N, C-alpha and C positions, 0 to 999 in steps of 0.2 A: 245478539252480538256475541261473538266468541271471546273467550278469555284472552286469546292471543291478540285480538284486535284491541281489547280494552287496555292491554299493556302499553300500547303505542300512544295512548291519549295523553294530552297535556293535562296539567292540573285543572285548568279552566274547563276543558272538555270533560274531564273526569267528574267535575261537580255537576255538569248537566247530565252526564250518564248516570250519576248517582241517583238522581230523581227517578229515572226510568227503572233502575234496579230496585229501588224501594217500592215503587208502584207494582212492579212484577212480583216482588217478595210478598206484598200484601195479597195479591191475586192468587198466590199459591195456596192460600188457605182453603180454596175451593177444590183443590186437587185431591185425589186419593192419597192416603198416607204414604204409600210406597214412592209415588212420584213427587209428593210435596217435599220430603226430606232431601231428595236428590236436587230438586230445583233450588231449594233454599241454600244448599251447600254451594251450588254453582253461583247463585247471586252473591253470597258472601265473598267467595273467592274473586269474582269479577269486580266487585266493589273495591276490595283491598288492592287488587292489581291496578285499577284505574287511579286510585288516590295515592298509593304508596309504593308498591313493589317495583313499578317502572322507575320511580324517582330515585330509589336507593342506588341505582346504577349511574346516576348523574352526579356531576361534581358537587352540586349544591347539597347533596345528601351524603357526601363522602365521609364526614366525621360524625354522623348521626347513628347511634346504635338502634337497630330495628328488630332485635331478636324477639320482642314480645309479639310481633305480628304473626309469629308461627303458632300462636295459640288458636284454638278453635273458637274464635269470636262469633257470637250470635248477634245478628242484627236486631236492634230494638225496633218496635213498631214505627212506621213512618211518622216523621214529625211535621210533614207538610210545610217545610220551610220555616217553622216557627221557633222563636227563641222566647224563653221566659223573660219578661220585661217588667221592670218596676220603675215608674216615673215618680221621682221624689221632688216635690215642689212646694212652695208656699204661695198661698193666695188662690183665688178661683179663676184667674184669667188664663189658665194654661190647660191644654188638653192635647192628646195625641190624635192626629188626623191623617188620612192618606195624603201622599204628596200632591195629588191632583186637586185637592180642595184648598180653599183659602186657609192660610195658617194664622192662627191668633198668636200674639206675642207671648212668649214665656218669660215673664218679667223678673222673677226673683230666684236666685240660687239658694239652695239650702245650706245650712252649716255642714261642714264635713261630718260632724258627729251624727247628724240625722241620716246621712247616707249610710254609714256603717250600721246604724240601728235598723235601717230598712232591709238589711240582709236577712233578717228574721221574719219579714212580713211576706204574705202571699204575693205572688206575681201574676199579672195578666199575661195573656198569650197573644202576641202580635208578631208580625214578621216583616212588615215594610212600613216605615213611619218616617216622619220628617219633623224638623224643628225650625222655628222662626223666633227671633228675639233671643232670649237667654233661657237655658234649661239644663237639667242635670238628669241623665239617664243611668239606670243601673241594670245591667244584664247579668243574670245569675244562672247560667246553664249548669245542669247537674248530670253527671254520668250516672247511668242506671245499673252498672255492673256488667253490661255488655257493650256493644258498639252503638254509640249515639252520634247522630249527625244533626247539627243545627246551623242555620244560616240566616242572615239578616242583611238588610240594606238600609243605610241611614243617609238621608239627604238633609244638608244644612243650608238654609237659604242665605242669600247674599247678606253680608254684614251681621249675620247671626252669630251667637256664641253658644257653645255646647260643651259640657263635660260628660264623658262616658266612662263607666267602669264595667269591666268584664271580670266576674269573679267565679271561676269554675269550682266545682266541688263534687263529692261523691267518689265512686271508684268505678273503674272500667276505662274504655277507650272513648274519648270525647273529641270529636272533630268540630271545630267552630269556624265558620266562614262569615266574615263581615266585609261588606263593601261600603265605602264612604264617598259621597260626592259633596264637596265643599264649594259653595258659590263664591262669587267675587267678594273679597273682604271678610269671609267667614273665618271664625277662629274655633278650633276644635282641640280639646285635650282628652287624650285617651289614657286611662289607667288600667294596668293589667296586674293586679296584686294576686299572688299565689302564696299563701302562708299556711292554710289549713288543708291538708290533704294526706292521703295515704300512699304507701309504696305501690299500691295497685291503681293509682290514678295516672292515666296517660293522656295528656292534653296536647292537641295540635291546633294552634290558632293561626289562621291566615287572614290578614288584613290587607285589603287593596284600597287605595285611596287616590282620588284625582282631585287636584286643587286648581281652582280658577285664579284669575288675577288677584294678587295681594291676599290670597287666602293663606292661612297658617295652620299647621297641625303640630301638636306636641304629644309624644308618647312617653309613658313612664312605666317600665316593666320591672316589677319586683318579684323575685322568686326565692323561696326558702323552704320548699317542700321536698320530701324524700322520693317523689315519683319521677315521671318523665314528662318534660315539657319542651315543645318547640314553638317558638313565636316567629312567624314569618311575616314580615312587613314589606309591602311593595307600594311605594309612593311615587306618583307621577306629578311633577310640578309643571302643569300644562299652561299656566297663565303667567304673565309678566309679574315679577316680584313675588311670586309664591314662595313660601318658606316651610321647611320641615326640620323640627328639632326632636331627635329620637334618643331616648335615654334607657339604660338598662342596668340593673344591679342584681347580682345573684349570689346567694350563699349556697354552694353546691355541696351538700352533705354526702356521706357515704351511701352509695347505691343510687344516687340521684343523677339524672341527666338533664342539663339545661342547655338549650340550643337556640341561638338567635341567628336568623337568616334575614338580612336587610338588603333591600334594593331601592335606591333612590334614582329616579330618572329626571334629569334636568332637560325639559323640552321647550323652554322659553327663556328669553334674555333676563338678566338681573335676578335670577333665582338664587336661593341660599338654602343649604342644608348642613346639619351638624349631627353626627352620630357619636355618642359618648356612652360606652359600655364598660362595666367592670365586673369581675367575678372573683369571689373568694372561694377557693376550691380545697376541700378536705380530702383526706385519704379515701380512695374508693369513689370519689366524685368525678363526674365527666362533664366538662364544659366545652362548648363549641361556639365560635362566632365566625360568621361569614358576612362580610359587608361589601356591597358593590355600589359604586357611584358611576352612573352612565350619563355622559354629557353629549347631547345632540349637537349637530353642527350649528343650528340656529340659536343655541343657548349661550350666546356670548355674555361676558361679564358675570359668569357663574362664580359663586363662592361655595365651596364644598369642603367639609372637614369630616374626618373619621378617626376615632381613637378607640382601641380596645386594650385593656390591661387585665391580666389575670395574675392573682397572687396565690401561689401554691402554699397552702398552710402547712403541709407535711408531706413527706415522701409517699408516693402512691397516688397522688392527685394527678389528674389528666386535664389538660387544657389545649385546645386547638384554636388557632386564629388564621383567618384567610381574608385579608383585605384585597380589594380589587378596584382599579380605576380604569374606566374606558372613556377616553376623552376624544371627541371629534370636533372640538372648537378650539380656536387658537388664542382667545383672549379670556382666560379663566384663571382662577386661583383655587387649586385643589391640593389637599394634603391628607396624608393618612399616617398612622403610627400604631405599632403593636409592641407590647412588652409582656413577657411571661417570666416569672421567676419566684424564688423563695425570699423570705425576709432577709435583709442584709444584716450581717452580724454587727456592723458598725452602728446601725440604728439601735439595736438592742443594747449594745454596750453603752451608748450615750445615755439612754434612759436609766439603765441599771446603775451607772456611775453616779447618778443623781438620786439614788435611793428608791427607784421604782422597781418593785418586785418583777421577776422574770415574766410570769403569766400576765400580769397587769400591763407590762410593757408591750407584750405581743398584742394584747387586746386593743391598746391605744393605737398602735400602728395599723392594725386592721381597720379600726374605725376611721382613722384618718385617711386610709386608702379609699374607702367607700364614700367618704363624706363629700367628695367633689360632685358625685351624682346626687346623693341624698339631699344636699343643700339646695338643689335646683327644683325640688318638688314645690309647687306653688302654694300648697296649703300647709300651715304649721301642724295641724292635726294629722295630716297624712305623713308629714315628715316624721313626727313622733311615732306614728304607727310603724313606719318603715324601719326606723332605727330599732324599735323594740323587736320587730320581727327578725332583724338581722342580729339581735343580741347585743345591741349597743344603746340601750335606753339611757337617756340622760337623767 
């Protein structure tokens, strides 16, 4: 396949093409050194074209800095579609099995503390797994200093409940692809914490999810790293009364790029979605939010909400917001709102007039700004961790 052809691929087709490129890259090891270097250079360029370079010319990538792609990234060895996975459970009644087999019940959730302790434990290597009953999964993909690509598929059975954490680490360019299928009545909570990383960690996460009747997904995206991170979430509410609640909070420090690209499709009646994202942006930080709500003609009685607010902490902070509504049904309730600005002097004056020092007043206002999102995190331990990460420990 020529590079020019690869540039025309969609992201989904690019993911399929990626597998071919990685396989070809591995087979190049048998070539003479002179031809091997040329082939690997082509494979790298074709891969980046398929996944990124075409997309940067589209509206969805309009506000996303991609200068780091000009680096001579070297493809890491093929991952064979595997993600490091750690299953954290209590009791012996739970195990990971292929989706085609009978699934035992995963009956007990761990305490949040045990999940974070598990970050330091070795991980098994799986790529396609399923959950039935209740379970807690931890994915810990690690960048290797070069270009790493990892993908996984998660199937959650009808009426099952699952919590999933994706915790990227290391340095380099890390592309993560996760597809989620939620059966009727399933409940899934996805946590995307990013607090430990370097300026040399570039993370692109693509989550695609399809929800059956009365299924529900919640996402919680926390970011306070100095690197580059784009979280792209595409949810299709395919079943009657399916629900999606998507949350994000970012502390965008100097040199950091935090980008959220959200698309929620309402494809069935009586579905509901809510997008709530906030960003605290420092001088030299770059925040971007693009949220889209798409309501199909058959999705009558849809309720859809979208809100993004960016607080510019000091001059030189950059924040972009692009809300979008595409509605093709006539009996729906859809709203969206965007605000961007600095702290208001009246608020600071009110606190200072009551004896609160200037810097403490600013800190309290920033904490109150983010608290609307942080207070919705379902676990107190995770709430405390998120507040500490954002610099607002109680």
